[in-house]
Structures are given as C-alpha cells and as structure tokens.
VEXZA-373938 format. One record per atom (N, C-alpha, C): residue in one letter; x, y, z; residue number from 1. Coordinates in steps of 0.05 Angstrom, whole numbers. Layout:
N
@type A&x X&y Y&z Z&seq NUM
...
This chain:
81
@type M&x 18&y -22&z 12&seq 1
@type M&x -6&y 1&z -3&seq 1
@type M&x 15&y 31&z 1&seq 1
@type T&x 5&y 56&z -11&seq 2
@type T&x 33&y 67&z -14&seq 2
@type T&x 21&y 99&z 10&seq 2
@type P&x 40&y 98&z 29&seq 3
@type P&x 35&y 118&z 46&seq 3
@type P&x 12&y 143&z 19&seq 3
@type F&x 2&y 155&z 43&seq 4
@type F&x -10&y 176&z 24&seq 4
@type F&x -19&y 205&z 57&seq 4
@type C&x -5&y 220&z 54&seq 5
@type C&x -12&y 255&z 67&seq 5
@type C&x -43&y 266&z 72&seq 5
@type V&x -45&y 266&z 99&seq 6
@type V&x -74&y 268&z 115&seq 6
@type V&x -69&y 301&z 94&seq 6
@type S&x -87&y 312&z 91&seq 7
@type S&x -85&y 349&z 77&seq 7
@type S&x -105&y 362&z 101&seq 7
@type S&x -131&y 340&z 112&seq 8
@type S&x -144&y 362&z 128&seq 8
@type S&x -168&y 336&z 139&seq 8
@type S&x -186&y 349&z 160&seq 9
@type S&x -190&y 319&z 183&seq 9
@type S&x -209&y 338&z 196&seq 9
@type V&x -222&y 321&z 216&seq 10
@type V&x -238&y 339&z 242&seq 10
@type V&x -233&y 322&z 255&seq 10
@type P&x -229&y 349&z 280&seq 11
@type P&x -213&y 339&z 311&seq 11
@type P&x -222&y 309&z 316&seq 11
@type Q&x -216&y 297&z 320&seq 12
@type Q&x -228&y 267&z 345&seq 12
@type Q&x -243&y 295&z 363&seq 12
@type G&x -263&y 284&z 376&seq 13
@type G&x -281&y 288&z 399&seq 13
@type G&x -289&y 322&z 394&seq 13
@type G&x -291&y 337&z 381&seq 14
@type G&x -294&y 360&z 375&seq 14
@type G&x -332&y 355&z 368&seq 14
@type V&x -343&y 380&z 368&seq 15
@type V&x -369&y 382&z 378&seq 15
@type V&x -386&y 378&z 352&seq 15
@type L&x -371&y 376&z 324&seq 16
@type L&x -382&y 369&z 308&seq 16
@type L&x -380&y 342&z 282&seq 16
@type S&x -356&y 341&z 303&seq 17
@type S&x -349&y 309&z 285&seq 17
@type S&x -373&y 288&z 281&seq 17
@type S&x -383&y 283&z 299&seq 18
@type S&x -403&y 263&z 291&seq 18
@type S&x -428&y 267&z 271&seq 18
@type L&x -427&y 285&z 268&seq 19
@type L&x -455&y 301&z 246&seq 19
@type L&x -435&y 305&z 223&seq 19
@type L&x -407&y 315&z 220&seq 20
@type L&x -396&y 313&z 203&seq 20
@type L&x -393&y 299&z 172&seq 20
@type F&x -386&y 264&z 207&seq 21
@type F&x -376&y 250&z 202&seq 21
@type F&x -402&y 222&z 191&seq 21
@type A&x -425&y 227&z 187&seq 22
@type A&x -448&y 225&z 197&seq 22
@type A&x -454&y 247&z 157&seq 22
@type V&x -461&y 249&z 155&seq 23
@type V&x -451&y 267&z 128&seq 23
@type V&x -453&y 256&z 104&seq 23
@type Y&x -415&y 246&z 112&seq 24
@type Y&x -398&y 238&z 94&seq 24
@type Y&x -406&y 209&z 81&seq 24
@type V&x -418&y 196&z 103&seq 25
@type V&x -420&y 165&z 107&seq 25
@type V&x -459&y 173&z 92&seq 25
@type D&x -452&y 186&z 100&seq 26
@type D&x -496&y 179&z 85&seq 26
@type D&x -488&y 184&z 54&seq 26
@type D&x -479&y 204&z 43&seq 27
@type D&x -474&y 197&z 10&seq 27
@type D&x -463&y 172&z 4&seq 27
@type L&x -443&y 168&z 22&seq 28
@type L&x -435&y 133&z 15&seq 28
@type L&x -447&y 113&z 12&seq 28
@type I&x -471&y 108&z 40&seq 29
@type I&x -487&y 108&z 50&seq 29
@type I&x -513&y 96&z 19&seq 29
@type A&x -516&y 120&z 14&seq 30
@type A&x -534&y 113&z -12&seq 30
@type A&x -527&y 108&z -46&seq 30
@type K&x -497&y 108&z -49&seq 31
@type K&x -481&y 95&z -64&seq 31
@type K&x -488&y 75&z -79&seq 31
@type L&x -476&y 53&z -44&seq 32
@type L&x -471&y 24&z -46&seq 32
@type L&x -503&y 23&z -44&seq 32
@type R&x -530&y 24&z -30&seq 33
@type R&x -547&y 26&z -27&seq 33
@type R&x -549&y 26&z -69&seq 33
@type C&x -548&y 39&z -75&seq 34
@type C&x -556&y 41&z -107&seq 34
@type C&x -546&y 14&z -129&seq 34
@type L&x -527&y 11&z -124&seq 35
@type L&x -513&y -11&z -130&seq 35
@type L&x -534&y -44&z -128&seq 35
@type H&x -544&y -45&z -110&seq 36
@type H&x -565&y -72&z -111&seq 36
@type H&x -546&y -96&z -87&seq 36
@type W&x -534&y -105&z -85&seq 37
@type W&x -515&y -132&z -76&seq 37
@type W&x -519&y -122&z -43&seq 37
@type Y&x -531&y -116&z -34&seq 38
@type Y&x -532&y -123&z -19&seq 38
@type Y&x -552&y -152&z -8&seq 38
@type V&x -553&y -148&z 33&seq 39
@type V&x -566&y -165&z 34&seq 39
@type V&x -600&y -159&z 39&seq 39
@type H&x -618&y -159&z 36&seq 40
@type H&x -641&y -150&z 51&seq 40
@type H&x -661&y -165&z 58&seq 40
@type I&x -679&y -154&z 77&seq 41
@type I&x -694&y -182&z 89&seq 41
@type I&x -728&y -161&z 85&seq 41
@type G&x -741&y -173&z 79&seq 42
@type G&x -768&y -146&z 74&seq 42
@type G&x -757&y -118&z 70&seq 42
@type S&x -759&y -109&z 55&seq 43
@type S&x -748&y -65&z 49&seq 43
@type S&x -734&y -62&z 62&seq 43
@type L&x -719&y -69&z 91&seq 44
@type L&x -701&y -63&z 96&seq 44
@type L&x -672&y -60&z 79&seq 44
@type F&x -659&y -53&z 82&seq 45
@type F&x -624&y -46&z 75&seq 45
@type F&x -609&y -66&z 77&seq 45
@type Y&x -592&y -86&z 80&seq 46
@type Y&x -576&y -79&z 110&seq 46
@type Y&x -547&y -95&z 88&seq 46
@type G&x -536&y -74&z 79&seq 47
@type G&x -517&y -85&z 51&seq 47
@type G&x -489&y -58&z 68&seq 47
@type C&x -498&y -45&z 86&seq 48
@type C&x -474&y -35&z 99&seq 48
@type C&x -488&y -21&z 137&seq 48
@type I&x -474&y -28&z 153&seq 49
@type I&x -482&y -24&z 171&seq 49
@type I&x -451&y -17&z 195&seq 49
@type Y&x -471&y 9&z 203&seq 50
@type Y&x -442&y 19&z 213&seq 50
@type Y&x -453&y 42&z 245&seq 50
@type Y&x -423&y 29&z 261&seq 51
@type Y&x -426&y 50&z 287&seq 51
@type Y&x -406&y 53&z 289&seq 51
@type A&x -404&y 97&z 297&seq 52
@type A&x -381&y 107&z 298&seq 52
@type A&x -359&y 109&z 267&seq 52
@type D&x -346&y 91&z 271&seq 53
@type D&x -322&y 91&z 245&seq 53
@type D&x -319&y 72&z 236&seq 53
@type D&x -339&y 52&z 243&seq 54
@type D&x -333&y 28&z 239&seq 54
@type D&x -354&y 28&z 212&seq 54
@type I&x -352&y 12&z 184&seq 55
@type I&x -379&y -6&z 170&seq 55
@type I&x -372&y -33&z 168&seq 55
@type A&x -388&y -51&z 176&seq 56
@type A&x -378&y -72&z 160&seq 56
@type A&x -400&y -72&z 139&seq 56
@type L&x -405&y -83&z 118&seq 57
@type L&x -403&y -92&z 86&seq 57
@type L&x -405&y -113&z 83&seq 57
@type L&x -452&y -122&z 81&seq 58
@type L&x -455&y -139&z 73&seq 58
@type L&x -466&y -157&z 46&seq 58
@type S&x -456&y -174&z 32&seq 59
@type S&x -476&y -187&z 10&seq 59
@type S&x -480&y -215&z -1&seq 59
@type C&x -495&y -233&z -10&seq 60
@type C&x -496&y -259&z -23&seq 60
@type C&x -488&y -279&z -29&seq 60
@type I&x -467&y -251&z -49&seq 61
@type I&x -442&y -268&z -72&seq 61
@type I&x -417&y -246&z -56&seq 61
@type C&x -394&y -269&z -69&seq 62
@type C&x -377&y -256&z -64&seq 62
@type C&x -372&y -234&z -88&seq 62
@type Y&x -382&y -229&z -122&seq 63
@type Y&x -382&y -218&z -133&seq 63
@type Y&x -395&y -181&z -114&seq 63
@type G&x -402&y -187&z -102&seq 64
@type G&x -438&y -159&z -106&seq 64
@type G&x -414&y -155&z -75&seq 64
@type L&x -403&y -160&z -55&seq 65
@type L&x -389&y -155&z -42&seq 65
@type L&x -372&y -139&z -48&seq 65
@type Q&x -348&y -162&z -65&seq 66
@type Q&x -340&y -126&z -86&seq 66
@type Q&x -340&y -113&z -92&seq 66
@type K&x -362&y -113&z -111&seq 67
@type K&x -363&y -96&z -116&seq 67
@type K&x -383&y -55&z -100&seq 67
@type L&x -381&y -81&z -66&seq 68
@type L&x -388&y -56&z -54&seq 68
@type L&x -355&y -48&z -29&seq 68
@type L&x -336&y -69&z -29&seq 69
@type L&x -312&y -62&z -32&seq 69
@type L&x -295&y -33&z -48&seq 69
@type D&x -302&y -49&z -83&seq 70
@type D&x -291&y -20&z -92&seq 70
@type D&x -309&y 9&z -89&seq 70
@type I&x -324&y 2&z -101&seq 71
@type I&x -341&y 48&z -88&seq 71
@type I&x -328&y 52&z -59&seq 71
@type C&x -331&y 37&z -37&seq 72
@type C&x -318&y 62&z -13&seq 72
@type C&x -292&y 47&z -10&seq 72
@type S&x -283&y 26&z -31&seq 73
@type S&x -247&y 51&z -39&seq 73
@type S&x -244&y 71&z -55&seq 73
@type A&x -257&y 69&z -75&seq 74
@type A&x -267&y 92&z -96&seq 74
@type A&x -272&y 128&z -83&seq 74
@type W&x -280&y 120&z -58&seq 75
@type W&x -303&y 135&z -47&seq 75
@type W&x -284&y 155&z -30&seq 75
@type I&x -254&y 141&z -19&seq 76
@type I&x -236&y 143&z 4&seq 76
@type I&x -207&y 158&z -7&seq 76
@type G&x -212&y 140&z -34&seq 77
@type G&x -191&y 158&z -59&seq 77
@type G&x -177&y 131&z -35&seq 77
@type V&x -161&y 114&z -26&seq 78
@type V&x -149&y 92&z -29&seq 78
@type V&x -160&y 65&z -38&seq 78
@type G&x -118&y 54&z -54&seq 79
@type G&x -132&y 31&z -61&seq 79
@type G&x -128&y 25&z -45&seq 79
@type Y&x -138&y -21&z -45&seq 80
@type Y&x -122&y -35&z -32&seq 80
@type Y&x -125&y -65&z -44&seq 80
@type K&x -101&y -73&z -40&seq 81
@type K&x -92&y -92&z -53&seq 81
@type K&x -101&y -128&z -36&seq 81
C-alpha cells in the first residue's frame, strides 16, 4: 500500500465530528444502495452497517461484496490490494 498524506481532518471529540461524519457516510450509503448487491430482509437495507467509524459490508455473493468494496475504496480515494 502506498503511503499518503492527510491534508485535512475533523478533530476527534470535536462537537461537529459525529455530524460531519454522518453527512459524509450518508452519501456513501446512498451510493452503495444503488448497486443492489446487498442483503435485504423485507424492505430493509442491510448492505452496510456502521457504528461510529466502523463499517461492515454485507452481500449474498462474493462478486457483490467486491463491488461494495470497490465503491468504498473509490469513495475514500485509497486503493487496496
């Protein structure tokens, strides 16, 4: 993995940190939901479960999980191998 420099951030424990993270992640979840490679039960979306700064991706097949990972990787701008 290639090292990268962090040029901007939100301070941990800052008053707006959780709100800004939620705004950022909301767009990512909307993008993941458009792929339709997620687990759903009834009308509920279970492709991405997150708490604080942890995200769990769920899919019924490996190909779908790879697609979800590709979107997340592109979203944060970091490649993975």
